[in-house]
Steps between C-alpha positions, in 0.01 A plus 500: 500500500160666524451832660367582846151372560223754520328500843185285468251433776450148350863392496816505706688824432849338531447232237539586122278376227764232411499383862839645600563685824491883488730646771352812655705807580272715699565880471590701809229707658476762771201600717322478827428123486837403369673692771288353780522151351876519481528608872263222589712245306821629660354475849382143433843403372664661801273294728587189313866568527501614864277250679777230532729770663261648747543324841188462722540299815823343395377381153431655161172683472384226259684172541336172376735259673394177330803301645417617854124471443444856617338794338616847611257769393572858634577370854233235502645146516294221365593142544442236224190401698357848433550487123121466469478862579648569152165400366359829620787698338450319166128534488512856642728605212264320259182677630683831521605467145140421400377804696761739339421364156125542548563863591809612305555229230864379445657750735708224652644403152605855405634619841594218726549170326864385514500434134416857417700661774832326413447518124407864477704639779814292468550303183348756258691781680822314445402451141426857439817602673722284278315503162302824506139592466237304300604646166864424552429145620288429183784634291742279680276199429498573131884587481757242389725345758813698555715572808275774622194287490671200650636709785160640589322159464764316701523763764114504542493118536779503751313760703181297488694184618653689792163651606337152468763351722454770764119450501534122533761516769286738707199271439699214647598718795128509599541126571858469631571858642770744379780363722446152383475606142828687535665197659372280197643750260846464647496118484522257216177452306518130580468579868150629443422354161115522538508879578756553220266311261202699610670828447632389159154387378307779652744759357457341160118520521516870610746583222288322235187671623627857516752494216267320249164376601388824669138603421424150371483383869210731553332413174558125469573361844339720775130417533413827664433688181249239409335504844437876479196434284345319794629737770416828339176666378394824327554691830857386551753770472721416189721694252272596217477725200212759481377417152212762523757775539779354289317384190508556211873531493671772297775754482500791748409764228205296371153592589228265597741241653554384847784565743706189397754605232591137430864549600534142631694628793287290726612189303856591499534511874295190576713218645270237344458677169122543502283792372298605799257674267368157393356440850588294806725209397664191662850643450436828681674491834376839626837671511354839392787580263244574227334752729814695563583483122162627396485769762838634385362522146182667611698755712712602192178540300344704786212249531358353821686190624325182571422369150662186630440458867414289801122461483235236494325391177186662645698816557636509150145488381417801709317317778575489869740230633346282775752408772256293710375202307444134575862375411670772706270447798555121478883531469499752800296247715738217404809715583342597834413145591845380398677777694287415816578127474870570439516734798352238724724235364817706546393581857494127582873458406703411814880540567511114513322196393480145626357170393426192708496178299494135586817306466518265207416130570232367723255775619540367851706256706358274770737367760441295814452821701368765267366627171743734335459767228812658345494845325747737338475867569649726230572852607604768245633839607406754228671792660855629448568476872517211753175392665438270802198263472308268742200289457207436725224237499241668730231236469730201533353245738692430818522132394699591188881503535692741284866482388721643226425864444428594855739809561580804294649517150718775364528558130736729314393755235294325231572163661292194531506188701308171533465355856305190620200511721403166655166445687405178675198384701517197733309206359247485771437877477442502125131550409527570137594779265514865611618839367781710653564870442867599443596862545840642401607814688764723340725765653385492853132427417488808271282297269356161470423243228263212542469157345280200596613144493316173561623218735405175338515142612331158472151427622508528890308166517779320328743632759276387788465159330872465475540593862260223602 
């Protein structure tokens, strides 16, 4: 088999010349960014693991109850009818990502993306714990199979499978809650075969990704790296190499050379195997491992740090970075507009919802005495406590007789009910179509919801002709 590919800006660093996959073993690195990135990753993992356990208002902090058609988000309860509000969450995340990318490049990828967080702070930590550092792992790859190698490899894979199962079970808990998940786990898989199948498939996907596919997801599948060329410009903060200071490369004792001693430490610690000295590349996830690696070398050589650093392409050329520019202003305005609309939309959410629909069949019924319209009133209680409702028709003409939903209606927590509402007008009093306002009052008139319906019937002249 051919040797490890040499990092090349024009080719994928994890593919050898013969087309085979080259598995990376990034070296360990210590430093300011690595330390803070690790704490950030651990905090994000803790948040992911804890949200299904945190109880707010009788429900998990984040509980996407698909079966019950309810979304519980940090105490806010959204009914299925309010799912359109998720549009603001999705677009808000998208524009926020655009804005952050325009300012700081792929900061999301290196610091907060679940792929990076779990790979670097869980799976690779397990791998290093069982198989050793990068040098030991490469030796293990090249070593013949014996009991020691088999023990380490099997132990690592078992640990990966266990962690993948834990992640997938907790992911399912976001949709069924921890108590329900625990109940499912104590029953036969056939009792909840769909949930069992989901966990089995999702665990397999997670295991395949983090145990084998790894950085290929960022390089081959994720489109974000390709979008960065459209989202960034020369003033975007990226991780770059100061070529003016570092070139030409040479040994520390040589004269007339730059600060870069060509130790390749920045390449050895890169989780995607690139050489940052070749410039900004699709594979770079902005993790800053190369910064800490280079700074540690510069510190040992008693040279200024920052040969590899967070800076803009303009800054690396010695020019001033512009923070206010057309794309950042545009993204800021879009975020502000979106946040304003989202705030207004959320303010319109009410503790209940109701619809008034016409019963199926004929739109109206004509008898010897009256013209009758039949409606169905559907009331949904979105709260976790019981509520009492009543409806009023303030502009209902005196000639219209009302029956069906005329009193009060009590609904339990998250309950819903459909009740009839029948309106009829005497034949000789009917003068054509008219509109009626329907108001639903909840919890002792604490709030009100309005709908408008139309009373329909035949041409009044036809009724008079029939009467004659």
